[in-house]
C-alpha positions as CSV (number, residue, x, y, z in Angstrom):
1,A,-25.9,50.1,22.6
2,T,-23.3,51.8,24.7
3,L,-24.7,53.7,27.7
4,T,-23.0,56.1,30.0
5,Y,-23.9,58.1,33.1
6,D,-25.2,61.0,31.0
7,T,-27.7,58.9,29.1
8,L,-28.8,57.1,32.2
9,R,-28.8,60.0,34.7
10,F,-32.5,60.9,34.3
11,E,-33.8,57.3,34.0
12,Y,-33.2,56.5,37.7
13,E,-35.7,57.3,40.4
14,D,-34.6,59.2,43.4
15,F,-34.9,57.9,46.9
16,P,-38.5,57.7,48.1
17,E,-39.7,60.2,50.6
18,T,-40.1,57.8,53.5
19,K,-39.7,57.7,57.3
20,E,-38.1,54.3,56.8
21,P,-34.4,54.3,57.5
22,V,-31.9,53.7,54.7
23,W,-29.2,51.1,55.4
24,I,-26.0,51.2,53.3
25,L,-23.4,48.6,54.2
26,G,-23.9,48.9,58.0
27,R,-24.7,52.6,58.1
28,K,-28.1,54.0,58.9
29,Y,-29.4,57.1,57.2
30,S,-32.5,59.3,57.1
31,V,-33.8,60.3,53.6
32,F,-35.1,63.6,55.1
33,T,-31.9,64.8,56.8
34,E,-29.1,62.9,55.2
35,K,-29.9,62.5,51.5
36,E,-26.6,64.0,50.3
37,E,-24.7,61.6,52.7
38,I,-26.6,58.7,51.3
39,L,-25.7,59.6,47.7
40,L,-22.1,60.3,48.6
41,D,-21.8,56.9,50.3
42,V,-23.2,55.1,47.2
43,T,-21.0,57.1,44.9
44,S,-17.9,56.2,46.9
45,R,-18.4,52.5,46.3
46,L,-16.3,51.2,43.4
47,W,-18.7,50.5,40.5
48,F,-17.6,47.9,37.9
49,T,-19.6,47.6,34.7
50,Y,-19.3,45.9,31.4
51,R,-16.4,47.3,29.4
52,K,-15.4,47.2,25.7
53,N,-12.1,47.4,23.9
54,F,-9.9,46.0,26.6
55,P,-6.9,43.7,25.8
56,A,-8.1,40.3,24.6
57,I,-8.6,37.9,27.4
58,G,-6.0,35.2,27.1
59,G,-4.5,37.0,24.1
60,T,-7.0,35.8,21.6
61,G,-10.3,35.9,23.6
62,P,-13.0,38.5,23.9
63,T,-12.3,42.2,24.2
64,S,-15.6,43.0,25.9
65,D,-17.7,41.3,28.6
66,T,-21.0,42.8,27.5
67,G,-23.7,40.2,27.9
68,W,-21.8,37.7,30.0
69,G,-19.7,39.4,32.6
70,C,-22.3,40.9,35.0
71,M,-21.7,38.4,37.9
72,L,-17.9,38.7,37.4
73,R,-18.3,42.5,37.8
74,C,-20.5,42.0,40.9
75,G,-17.8,39.8,42.3
76,Q,-15.3,42.5,41.7
77,M,-17.5,45.1,43.4
78,I,-18.0,43.1,46.6
79,F,-14.3,42.3,46.8
80,A,-13.4,45.9,46.0
81,Q,-15.5,46.9,49.0
82,A,-13.4,44.6,51.1
83,L,-10.2,46.2,49.8
84,V,-11.6,49.6,50.4
85,C,-12.3,48.7,54.0
86,R,-8.9,47.1,54.3
87,H,-6.8,49.9,53.0
88,L,-9.0,53.1,53.2
89,G,-11.6,52.4,55.9
90,R,-15.4,52.4,55.8
91,D,-15.5,56.1,56.3
92,W,-13.5,56.9,53.2
93,R,-15.4,58.9,50.6
94,W,-14.8,59.6,46.9
95,I,-15.5,63.2,45.8
96,K,-15.3,64.1,42.1
97,G,-12.2,66.2,41.4
98,K,-10.7,65.7,44.8
99,R,-7.1,64.3,44.9
100,Q,-7.1,60.8,46.4
101,M,-4.5,59.0,48.4
102,G,-2.2,56.5,46.7
103,N,-3.8,53.5,48.4
104,Y,-7.1,54.3,46.6
105,F,-5.4,54.0,43.2
106,S,-3.6,50.8,44.4
107,V,-7.1,49.3,45.1
108,L,-8.5,50.5,41.8
109,N,-5.5,49.2,39.9
110,A,-6.2,45.7,41.2
111,F,-9.4,45.5,39.2
112,I,-8.4,47.3,35.9
113,D,-9.1,45.3,32.7
114,K,-5.7,43.9,32.0
115,K,-4.0,40.6,32.7
116,D,-1.6,42.0,35.3
117,S,-4.3,43.2,37.7
118,Y,-5.0,40.7,40.5
119,Y,-8.8,40.8,40.2
120,S,-9.2,41.8,36.6
121,I,-11.9,40.4,34.4
122,H,-9.0,38.6,32.6
123,Q,-7.9,36.9,35.8
124,I,-11.4,35.9,36.9
125,A,-12.3,34.6,33.5
126,Q,-9.1,32.6,33.1
127,M,-9.1,31.2,36.6
128,G,-12.7,30.0,35.9
129,V,-11.5,28.0,32.9
130,G,-9.5,25.8,35.3
131,E,-12.7,25.2,37.2
132,G,-14.8,24.2,34.2
133,K,-16.2,27.6,33.2
134,S,-15.3,28.6,29.7
135,I,-14.6,32.3,29.0
136,G,-17.9,34.0,28.3
137,Q,-20.0,31.4,30.3
138,W,-22.4,32.5,33.1
139,Y,-21.1,32.4,36.6
140,G,-23.3,32.0,39.7
141,P,-22.5,33.7,43.0
142,N,-20.8,30.6,44.4
143,T,-18.5,30.2,41.4
144,V,-17.3,33.8,41.4
145,A,-16.7,33.6,45.2
146,Q,-14.5,30.5,44.8
147,V,-12.5,32.1,42.0
148,L,-11.9,35.3,44.0
149,K,-10.7,33.2,46.9
150,K,-8.1,31.6,44.8
151,L,-7.0,35.0,43.2
152,A,-6.7,36.6,46.7
153,T,-3.8,34.2,47.6
154,F,-1.6,36.1,45.1
155,D,-2.6,39.5,46.6
156,T,0.2,39.8,49.2
157,W,-0.4,43.6,49.5
158,S,-3.9,43.1,51.0
159,S,-2.9,39.8,52.8
160,L,-6.5,38.7,53.2
161,A,-7.9,35.6,54.7
162,V,-10.8,34.6,52.5
163,H,-13.2,32.0,53.7
164,I,-16.2,30.6,51.8
165,A,-18.7,29.0,54.1
166,M,-20.3,26.1,52.4
167,D,-23.3,23.9,53.4
168,N,-25.0,26.9,55.0
169,T,-22.6,26.7,57.9
170,V,-20.0,29.1,59.3
171,V,-17.5,27.3,61.5
172,M,-15.8,29.7,63.9
173,E,-12.9,27.4,64.6
174,E,-12.0,27.1,61.0
175,I,-12.0,30.9,60.5
176,R,-9.9,31.5,63.6
177,R,-7.4,29.0,62.4
178,L,-7.3,30.6,59.0
179,C,-6.9,34.2,60.2
180,Q,-4.4,33.4,62.9
181,S,-2.0,31.4,60.7
182,N,0.7,32.5,58.2
183,F,0.7,36.0,59.7
184,S,4.5,36.3,59.6
185,C,6.5,36.5,56.4
186,A,7.8,33.0,55.6
187,G,9.8,33.9,52.5
188,A,9.7,35.8,49.2
189,A,6.2,34.4,48.4
190,A,4.8,36.1,51.5
191,C,6.5,39.5,51.2
192,P,5.9,41.5,48.1
193,A,9.4,43.0,47.4
194,V,9.4,42.2,43.7
195,E,9.7,45.2,41.5
196,S,7.0,43.8,39.0
197,D,4.4,44.1,41.8
198,V,5.1,47.8,42.0
199,L,5.3,48.2,38.2
200,Y,2.1,46.3,37.3
201,N,-0.1,46.9,40.3
202,G,1.0,50.1,41.8
203,Y,1.4,48.7,45.3
204,P,3.7,50.3,47.8
205,E,7.1,48.8,48.2
206,E,6.6,48.5,52.0
207,A,3.4,46.5,51.4
208,G,3.0,43.6,53.8
209,V,5.4,45.0,56.4
210,R,2.6,45.9,58.8
211,D,1.2,42.4,58.4
212,R,4.4,40.8,59.8
213,L,3.4,42.2,63.1
214,S,-0.2,41.3,63.0
215,L,-1.7,38.2,64.6
216,W,-4.9,38.3,62.7
217,K,-5.3,38.4,58.9
218,P,-8.3,40.6,57.9
219,L,-11.2,38.3,57.0
220,V,-13.4,38.3,53.9
221,L,-16.2,35.9,54.7
222,L,-18.4,34.9,51.7
223,I,-21.5,32.7,52.3
224,P,-23.2,31.3,49.2
225,L,-26.8,30.5,49.9
226,R,-30.0,29.4,48.2
227,L,-33.0,30.8,50.0
228,G,-35.8,29.0,48.1
229,L,-36.5,27.1,44.9
230,T,-37.5,29.6,42.3
231,E,-38.1,32.7,44.5
232,I,-36.8,33.8,47.8
233,N,-38.8,32.5,50.8
234,E,-40.2,35.4,52.6
235,A,-39.2,33.8,56.0
236,Y,-35.6,34.9,55.2
237,I,-36.3,38.5,54.3
238,E,-35.8,40.0,57.8
239,T,-32.5,38.1,58.2
240,L,-31.3,39.4,54.9
241,K,-32.1,42.9,55.9
242,H,-30.2,42.5,59.2
243,C,-27.1,41.6,57.1
244,F,-27.0,45.1,55.6
245,M,-27.3,46.6,59.1
246,M,-24.1,45.0,60.4
247,P,-21.0,47.2,60.4
248,Q,-19.1,44.3,58.9
249,S,-21.4,44.1,55.9
250,L,-19.9,43.9,52.4
251,G,-23.3,43.5,50.8
252,V,-24.8,40.7,48.7
253,I,-24.2,39.5,45.1
254,G,-27.1,38.0,43.3
255,G,-30.0,39.5,41.3
256,K,-32.6,38.1,38.9
257,P,-32.1,35.0,36.7
258,N,-29.1,35.6,34.5
259,S,-28.9,39.2,35.5
260,A,-26.5,39.9,38.4
261,H,-26.5,42.9,40.7
262,Y,-24.4,44.1,43.7
263,F,-26.8,44.9,46.6
264,I,-25.4,47.4,49.1
265,G,-28.5,48.1,51.3
266,Y,-32.2,48.5,51.6
267,V,-35.0,50.9,52.4
268,G,-38.4,49.6,53.4
269,E,-39.1,46.5,51.3
270,E,-36.7,47.5,48.5
271,L,-33.1,46.5,48.0
272,I,-30.6,49.1,46.9
273,Y,-28.0,48.0,44.3
274,L,-25.3,48.9,41.8
275,D,-26.0,47.6,38.3
276,P,-23.2,46.4,36.1
277,H,-25.3,46.3,32.9
278,T,-23.8,49.4,31.3
279,T,-21.1,49.2,28.7
280,Q,-18.3,51.7,29.1
281,P,-14.9,52.0,27.2
282,A,-11.9,50.4,28.9
283,V,-9.8,52.9,30.8
284,E,-6.1,53.4,30.2
285,P,-3.8,55.7,32.2
286,N,-3.5,59.2,30.6
287,D,-0.3,60.8,29.4
288,S,0.7,61.8,32.9
289,G,0.3,58.2,34.1
290,C,-2.9,59.0,36.1
291,L,-5.9,56.7,35.9
292,P,-9.1,58.5,35.0
293,D,-11.5,57.1,37.7
294,E,-14.8,58.9,37.3
295,S,-16.4,56.0,35.4
296,F,-15.7,53.7,38.4
297,H,-18.2,55.6,40.6
298,C,-22.0,55.6,40.1
299,Q,-22.9,59.3,40.1
300,H,-26.7,58.9,39.7
301,P,-29.1,57.6,42.3
302,P,-28.7,53.8,42.8
303,C,-31.2,51.3,41.5
304,R,-33.9,49.7,43.7
305,M,-36.0,46.6,43.4
306,S,-38.5,44.7,45.6
307,I,-36.8,42.2,47.9
308,A,-39.5,39.7,46.7
309,E,-38.0,39.8,43.2
310,L,-34.6,38.6,44.3
311,D,-33.3,35.3,42.9
312,P,-32.9,32.9,45.7
313,S,-29.3,32.1,44.8
314,I,-27.0,34.7,46.5
315,A,-23.7,35.2,48.3
316,V,-23.6,37.3,51.4
317,G,-20.3,39.1,52.3
318,F,-18.7,40.3,55.5
319,F,-15.3,41.9,56.3
320,C,-13.7,41.6,59.8
321,N,-10.5,43.6,59.9
322,T,-9.7,42.5,63.5
323,E,-10.4,39.5,65.7
324,E,-12.6,41.8,67.7
325,D,-14.6,42.6,64.6
326,F,-15.1,38.9,64.0
327,N,-16.2,38.2,67.7
328,D,-18.6,41.1,67.4
329,W,-20.1,39.7,64.2
330,C,-20.5,36.3,65.8
331,Q,-22.4,37.8,68.7
332,Q,-24.7,39.7,66.3
333,I,-25.5,36.5,64.4
334,K,-26.2,34.6,67.7
335,K,-28.5,37.4,68.8
336,L,-30.3,37.4,65.5
337,S,-31.0,33.7,65.7
338,L,-32.9,34.4,68.9
339,V,-35.3,37.0,67.4
340,R,-38.8,35.6,67.2
341,G,-40.1,35.3,63.6
342,V,-36.6,35.6,62.1
343,L,-35.4,32.5,60.3
344,P,-31.6,32.2,60.1
345,M,-30.1,32.0,56.6
346,F,-27.1,30.0,57.8
347,E,-25.9,28.2,60.9
348,L,-23.0,29.5,63.1
349,V,-21.2,26.7,65.0
350,E,-18.0,26.6,67.0
351,R,-16.5,23.4,65.5
352,Q,-16.9,21.5,62.2
353,P,-19.9,19.2,62.3
354,S,-19.0,15.5,62.0
355,H,-20.9,15.1,58.8
356,F,-18.6,17.5,57.0
357,S,-16.1,15.7,54.8
358,N,-14.5,18.4,52.7
359,P,-10.7,18.5,52.7
360,D,-9.0,21.4,54.5
361,V,-8.4,24.0,51.9
362,L,-8.1,27.0,54.2
363,N,-4.4,27.8,54.0
364,L,-3.8,28.2,50.3
365,T,-0.6,29.4,48.8
366,P,-0.2,30.2,45.1
367,D,1.2,26.9,43.8
368,S,-0.1,24.1,41.6
369,S,-0.6,21.6,44.5
370,D,-3.3,23.9,45.9
371,A,-5.2,23.9,42.7
372,D,-5.0,20.1,42.7
373,R,-6.3,19.9,46.2
374,L,-9.1,22.4,45.5
375,E,-10.2,20.5,42.4
376,R,-12.1,17.9,44.4
377,F,-13.7,20.5,46.7
378,F,-14.7,23.2,44.2
379,D,-18.4,23.5,43.6
380,S,-18.7,25.0,40.2
381,E,-22.5,24.5,39.8
382,D,-24.4,27.1,41.7
383,E,-27.6,25.2,41.0
384,D,-26.4,22.4,43.3
385,F,-26.8,24.4,46.5
386,E,-28.5,22.6,49.3
387,I,-32.0,24.0,49.8
388,L,-32.4,25.5,53.3
389,S,-35.0,23.6,55.3
390,L,-37.9,25.5,57.0
């Protein structure tokens, strides 16, 4: 069955009347005095759901991702939030009927269901084929994070440094090396001056110019974790909550077994999330060339679920636009590790531990040799996560 906002609008519970603060991606709200602000913040997040009748993936593949694309859509949502922070800022808001700036449509166009969009369902599904995931096969949070990292190397407009912290360890030295390298244009591959970029993705012709002067590439940090065997260990719950309180938060992708959600915050003992399990028609530009965008914003109260119901396999995301943002994030993580009764979900270290043996895959450029080098490193089985010790 095809569901839309209108058929779902009255099936969602409103926020509970509680004195507990509501945290949405690093912002704190009160239900009693800021309810409209909460809903506006949620509505402003880009909401990607199942779609139908889009161009066939790979030319002959499926024309809908209903039933199999929920984790891919959640990956799109967490990455779209990074692009929103990068190009529009965390304070940006979407208001129905209000004219939006060009950068907003450039971000949205990067995720539209067509082969030419950098982070489309087509690109994610086909990039996954090269990593052993057939089109239509389930992705876990680690797999979609790895695929998005590879796709981001082609997005010269955003010029992101994407780091995936494996083995439950974030190495500060590796991240600094990644973000402080390749900040100047080293040729045509680094500077998007190709007309096709403007034609297919709607990116400004001057894209990338500001990055030539920057000494820090904005960081998207994704940390795949497994927080238990079959259910989340309650020892990690407070740490997970704190992740939503950090201003660098991009949220969490995960969910229930074979049912992915994009978690953007919490209230009390409940997680707040956007649900991709709604099938909507694919969107095409109208006669005037504008892209109808209402279906990319969740305009009913968001879903909630008990934190205890969360599947232990997740990926946590953070965005650090500047080096100061990253240093601040590191300090917050260090302070959190000192809180009594709070068990860290991952380790933060200055240098790579001696037992790490993975090849250096930080400075990727879009050519075949990178795919070859990444082949040995890529962990396509999310079930193989190391279980965090207590």
